[in-house]
N, C-alpha and C positions, 0 to 999 in steps of 0.2 A: 453398553450397546456394542454389538459386533461391528467390525469395519466393513465397509461396502466399497471395494475397489472400483466398481463401475462409476462411482461418483467422480472419479478423476481418471479417465482412461489413459492408457499409455500413449496413444496417438490422438491428436485432436480430430474429431469428426468434422466433415465438411459442413454439415448442418446439424443443428440441435433445436429442440423445442422445449420451451420452459414456460411455466406459469409464473409470471412476475408478480410479487406481492404489491399491493397498492401502496402509495406514498404514506409513510407513517406506520405501516404495519410491519410485523416481524415474522421471520420464519427461520427454519434451520437452513444452514448454507448448502448450496448445491453448485455443481459445475456450471460455468467455468471459473467461478470464484474459488472453488476448492481445487487444490493441486496435488500431484504426486510429489513427495519429497524424495529425491534420489539419495539423500543422506550425505552425499559428497558432491562437490561441484555446484554449478549454478542451477537455478530453477528456471524453467521455461513457462511463461504465461501466454497462452493463446488468446488472441483478441478476436471478437466477433462483432458483426454489424447486424442490428435488427432489420429484417427485410419484410416482415409481414406480421400483422396482429389480427387474430380472429376475434369475432364478437364475444366469444367465451373467455377471452383474456389470455389465450395462449400466444406466445411470441415465437416466431421462427427466426433463428439467427444463422448467419453464414460466416464461416471461418474466413478471415481476411488473408490467410496464407502465412507460411513460415517467415517470410520477410518482414511481417508486421508483428511477430511475436516479441514479447519483452523478455530479455535475459536478465535475471536478477542475480547479483553477486552475493555469495553467501557471507554472512557476518556472524550468525549463531550467538546472539547476545541474550542471556537470560535475565528475566525480571522476576519479581515476586509472583506468587500464585501459579507457578509453572508456566508462565507466559514466556515465549522466546521469539525475538525478532530473528527470523531465519535469514532473510536476504532483502536486498534493495537494489533498485536500478532505474534506468530511464528507457523509454521506448525509442526505437530507431527513428531517424529523421530529424532529430533535434540535438540539444546539448549532449555531449558524450559523458558517460559515467566514468569517474576516476577520483583520485584523491583530491583533485581540484576541478571543479565544474564551472565552466565559463557560461555566463548568462547575460542577456541584454536587459537593461531596465525597461519596465513597462511590458513585461512578458509574464507567462505563467510557466512555472517549472513543474512538470508532471512526474513527480516521484512515485514509483511503485514500491510497495512494501509487502512482504510476506511474513505472516505471524502464525504461530502454532500455540496450542495449549496442551500441556501434558496431563492436566487434571480438569475434571468438570468444574465449571465456575458458577457460583450462585449470584454473581453481581455482573451487571453490564459494565464493560470497559470501553473507554474512548482512547483512540490512538492519536498522537499529536506530533506534528513537525514544527520546529521553530527555526527562524533565521535570527542569529544573534551577532551583534557587532563586537568590536574589540573591547568596548566598555561594559559588556554584559547586558546591553539593552536588547530586548526582544523586538525585532524590527517587523517581522511578519510571522504568521502561523496559520496552520490549518488543523482542525480537530474534527474527527469523525469516527463513527463505528464502521465496521467493514460492510461493504455492499451498500454504501450510502445510508447506513442505519438499518438496512433490512435484515442483517445477520448479526444480532447481538450475541455476545460471548456466552450468555446463558443457554443458548441453543446450539452451540458448536458441536456438542457431543451427542446429539440426537442420533446421528447416523454413523459417526466415526469415532474410534477410540482416540486417535491423535489427529485432529483436524488441522489442515494447513490451508490458510486463506490468503489470497492476494487481492489488493485493490490499489487504485490510483489516488494519490493525495496531491491535489493541485495547489502549489504554493505560489501566491502572488508576489511578483517582484515589482515594487512600485516604480512608476516612471521617474520620480524625483529622487530615488535612492542613489546616494553618492557612490561613485566607482570605488572599488576596493575589495578587501577580503572579509568574508563573513563565515561564521560557523553554522553548519546545518545539524541541528540536534533532533533526536527522536525520543519519544517516551510514551507512557501509557498511564491512565488514571481511572479511578472509579467514577463512572458517569454521574452518579447521584451526589456523592460527597466531594468530588474533585480531589480526592486523596491520591497522590502519585504512587505508582508502584516503583519500588526501588530495585536496583541491581545488587548483586552480592557485595559490591564494594560500598554500598550505601548511597550511591549517586542515583538520581532520578532520571538522568539523561545519558544518552550515548551519542557521541559525535560521529555522524555518518561521513561527512566530507567537508571540505572547504569550498565555499561558493565565491567565485570571483565575478563581481559585477563589473561589466566592461563600461568604459567611457565612450564618448562619441568618437567616431572614426576620425583619424588625423588626415588632413588633406596633404597630398604630396606637394613638396615645394616646387 
């Protein structure tokens, strides 16, 4: 299939209209979940708010503005099947992205991930984030297909030769989680068989960052 650059415009439009697929249905990915990959440097994810829905199922979205866009830091981590984790980041107004990310217990950590596929895929893939303690125990996780399941990897190449998709993965930080350092791991697996996709070094995980869960505030003496 030929590439269609208009699926990811160079500048975010102020408004866009999209026919959103019903819950549980699948379609080929479209903007704003599809991005332009600048090949170097960070990726910018525009964020939109739904403002109106027509009886026919069309949804009018309004761009929230550049100050609400999500900047994703490039990581370029390859997995099997030509899948690559391009970038990751956090939206403005919350925890700051970096090698160590400070979070409060009892909150939700809204990690954004951008993935691409160099080859057409004949199986649906699920992408996963895990929070792991120093004993290797998986404390929290979030697993989902892109677009909340609306954009399965089997349809990524319908309109684009090298699709780039971004989505939010909301990782729960339990209220009772002990303060300390945890590893944030990312991976992908076949949705039906739960077979993990491996990296070239044979590992199924890539460590994105260290998460520091903060303790209760200390009262001044």
